[in-house]
N, C-alpha and C positions, 0 to 999 in steps of 0.2 A: 587366431582369436575370431576373425570373420571369414568363414567360408562362401561360397557361392550363393547359396541357401540366405545365410545371413544378408547379406549385400544384398540380393534381391527385395525381400521381406523388407529389409530398411529403407531402402530406397522408395520402395512404395508406400511405407508410414509416415516417413520424413515429408516426402511433396506434399501429402492429405493433411499432414498437422500443419504445415506451414501455410497452405491454404486455408486451412478453416480459422487457424489462429489472427494471419491477416483479415479474413474476412471479419471475424468478429470487432478486430480491433477498427476497421473502417468503419462497421456501423456505429459502434459505439463513439466513434471520432464523430460522425456526421451528426449523430445526437446530440452531442456534448456542442457541437458548433451552432445548432441552432437555439439548443437551451442559450447559449450564452448572447444570441442576439439581442434578447430583452433588455442586454446592459449596454448595449450599443447608445451614446447620446450622454453616457454618464463622465464626465471632464472629457479625456481625450480617447475614449474608448471609442474604437469604429469597428467596421467590420473585419481589417487587416487587423487588429490587435484581439479581436476575437480568434481569427485565425491562426494567430502566433501563439496564443495561449492555449488553444486546443493541441497543436503542435509540441508544445513544451509535455503535453500529459501523455502523448503517445508512448514512451519507454513505460512509464506506469500502469496503461492500459496493457501492453505487453506481458508485461509480470501478473496482471490480476488475470488475463483471458486463459494464458498457456495452458493451465490446466484443463481446462474447457476443449483447448485447441487440442490438446493431446488426446483427450477423451474421442471427441466427435472423429478427427482425423484415423485415428487407430482403428475405433470400431469400423468407418467405413471401409478405411483400408484392407484388414481384414475381409470384412463383408464382400469387398469386392475379389480378393483371392477367392474365398469360399463359393461363390456364384460360379466363378468360372473352371471351380473343379480346381484348382493350384492346390488348396489346403491339403485334397484327399490326395493326390499327387505326392505333397512333399513327404505325409503319414506313411505312404507306403514305401518311402525311402527310409523308413525309420524314423523319422523326424517326431517326437512328441509333441503333444500339443503344448505342455509347458514349455518345451525349448524353443516351439514358434514363437509362442508369445513373449519369450525372454530374448531372441531376436530382435523384435518389437523395442523389447524395453532399451538395449544396448545401444538401437539405433537413434533412440531419442533423448538418451544420456547426454551427449554432448549439447546437444540445445538444451537440456535440462541446466547444464552449468553455465552456457552461455545466459539464459536466464537469469540463475542464480547471480552471476555478475554484473548484471542489467540491474536488478533489484538490488545489489549492494551498494554499486557506485555510481551509476548512472541515474534509473528513477528518482530519489529522494531529492539530488539536484535541480532535475527537471522539474519536478514537482514544485519544489522552493522556487524556483525562477518562474513557474508559469503564474503562481500568487505572487510574486514580485510585480512580474509587470503587469498582471490587471490591477493590483494596487496601485502600483504608480499611474497608470493611465487616468483610473478612477479618479484619483485623488490630486490630478497634475501634479506627479513626481513629488507630493509632499510626505508619503508615507513609504516605506522600504522594509523588506523582509529578508533577515539574513542570519545564520547559524546563531547567532547570540541573541536572537528576540526580535522584536519589533522597531523598528527607528522610524521618527517622523521629524518633522522641522516646522517649527511655529515662530515667525519672527526669527529672531538671534538664539534661539534655544533648541536644543537636540535633545531628544526623548527616547530613551528605550525601555522597552519593555520586557522581559525576560518571561514571561509568561502570561495568557490569556485561559481564565479556569472557565470551566462548561457554563457557571452563574455569570460570568463576565466580569468576574474579580480578576483586579490583576494582582500579579506577584511578582516582587523587585525591581522598581522604576528608578532609573535613574534620570535626571533632569540637570544637564548642563547650560548654565545660562552665559554666554558671551556680550561681550559689552556693544555698545547701538556704536560706536565710531569705530572707524577703521582705523589701523590695523585691528582684528577682532582680538579681543583678550579675553579670557577664562577668569569669570568674575566670581562665580558659584556653582556646585554640584550640592544638586538634592538627591539621597538616597533614600526609598520608601518601601518598608516591605509589602504592602499591601496597599489597592486604593480600590475603592467603590463608588460606583456612578450614585448620588444623593442629590435630589433635588435639581438636576440638571448641571451639576460640578464633580468634579472628582478629590473625593475625601479621602485625601493619604493619611495613612497610619504610620507610627514609630519612624518618623521622619529623622534623618540625619543630613544638617547642613554644613557645610564646608564656604567658607570665604575666605577669598583669594585676594589682599592688597599688596600695595608696593612694599608695605613695609610689615607685613603677618599673615599666617594662617590662622584661620580661628573655626572654632566649631560649634554647634548648638545644636541640642536635640528637643525635639516633640512630639508629643502624643500624636495630634491631629494637624492636618494642613491642608487647607483647600485649594484646589491649584485651577486655577481658570484658565481650560484650553478648549481649543475647538475639537481636538478627537472625541467624537460620541461613540457610546457602545455599538451601534448599529454599523458606524464603518468598521471598527474591529472585529464584528463577526464575519465579514469574509477575507479577514486576515491572517496567515499562518498557516502551518502544514501541523494536522494531527499526528501526534506523538506514534500513535499508533503505525505510520505509516511510513517513520524512519527504517533505517538500515539496521541491519542487526546491530554493528557494531555503535551507532548511536541510541538505539533502543537499550542497549545496555547500559549505556553513559546515562540515559536519562530515567532509568530505572534507579541507579545509583544516586541520582541527585535528590531523585523524589523520596527515598529513602533515609537520605542525610536531613532532610526536611521534615520528615515525621509524617511525609503524605502517605496515602494508600495505594498501593501498586499492585494489586490484585489484577487486575485487567490487561497492564502494560508487560507483566511478568509473561501471563497466558497469551500475549501477542507474539512472545519474546522466542517462546518455545513453539510457537506455530510457524513460526516464521523458519523455525531452525529445523522443523519436521516437514516443512512443507515439498521437499525433493521427493521424500519417502510417500507421501500422501499422493504426490500425482502418479507415481508409478502404480501405487496400489489402487488407484480409479482405472488405470488403463487393464492392469490385470482384471481385477474384477466385471470391468463391459468386454474384455475381450473372451471371458469366459462364457458369457451368454451365446457368441458366434460359432463353437463348435458343437456338434450332436449331428444327427440322422435328419436332413431337410424332407423328410417325410412326414416328421413331425412337427416341424412349423417353415412357414417360408422362410427364404434368408434376410428379406425386408423386415419381417417381424424381429427376425433376432436382431435385426440392427437397431430396430427400433426398441426393443426392450436393453440391449447393452446403454444405447445412450440414456432410456429414462433411468436404468439402475445407477449408471455413475452419476446422475444429474441429481439422483435421490440419496446417493451417500454424501457427495457434495454440500448439499443445501442442510441434512440433516448434522453435519459435521458443524456448519456454521451455526446453527440452530441452538444444537445441544451443548458445545463449547460453554458458551457465558453460564450456562447453570451450575457449571463445575464451581465458578466462584460463588455462587449463591448458595451453595451446600457446602463448602467448604473442601471441595477436593484438591491436593495438590496441583497445582498449573500444568506441570510435566505430566501427571497421569491424564489429566482431562485432555491435553493435546496429544497423547499419546496414544491413548489406550483404543479410541475407536478406529484410528487405523489401524492397528495391530490386528483389532478383533476381525477385519473384512478382509486383511492380507491373509489371514488362515482360513476364512470362507470362500477367497478366490482360487488359493491353491488348491482347496480341497473340490471345488468343483470343478476346475483344469482337470485333475488327477481323475475326478468321477465321471466326467461326460464320458459317453464312448460312442 
């Protein structure tokens, strides 16, 4: 599967891709750390806590910057080979442009699989732990983020919020009230379908209250109930992980959950399909950028070709990011909105690789 030329091209490309990805992640982490310094002093949040929070985000940043690392690394690697006339020698040995780029793709595919595994199993948990560590530090351990939602403790009460909407509305809230005396005994459970911040208080709607005593268990239902708790919307604003940043498995489950509750899921379905095709998009960006490297050097310098390759790759990536949400507005099926731009650019990239002489 890999001959000598494949291994040589692969080594050069993989090395450069790793250098570029690590460089991008390091730069982004530095910026994140500087940004986190403004929170130092809130609760027990200090510089060490800021460093730990940023460290937890590294897997997610690897996933985010890997496509750009592939773009930059491949263009720079192939540009380096072209500037030393090694690509011309390879073509004289009957190795076509397309096969040279395919050698680069084959070398990148194992890295791509590794990044997919990080995106599916490591990055979501690391992002969740970063949010959890930050929240615990800022609130002195009174708030925690888990896969079942947001948990916080107030006195002897434990409150679970399943979902926080973008407008600050709470969905599916549970409040567990324990006795003041030890040993702690569960006295009451309140379950609300919705909560809104009204006049500095949480107004809960459709509340079911269950009371536990030594003699019986009783249940009551209330259309509205005011909860006097200390957790305010500004504290909730920094809590939790965006559903679009979940793994493919968790995102699929989240979509099913929202559908069962009659909520709109268009943007989450689009995010789901884009996650599925992200490996293909990475390879298409590689093909498109690499197609600018080949051609007679008398028509343009190799430095100019490298710059053009980077600009073209960035342009496709940015255009895809900007135009994809418009498919929701115009009612285009999510699978088409996610896949069509990538397929169109794939055809263009292959055409350019075959056409250039």
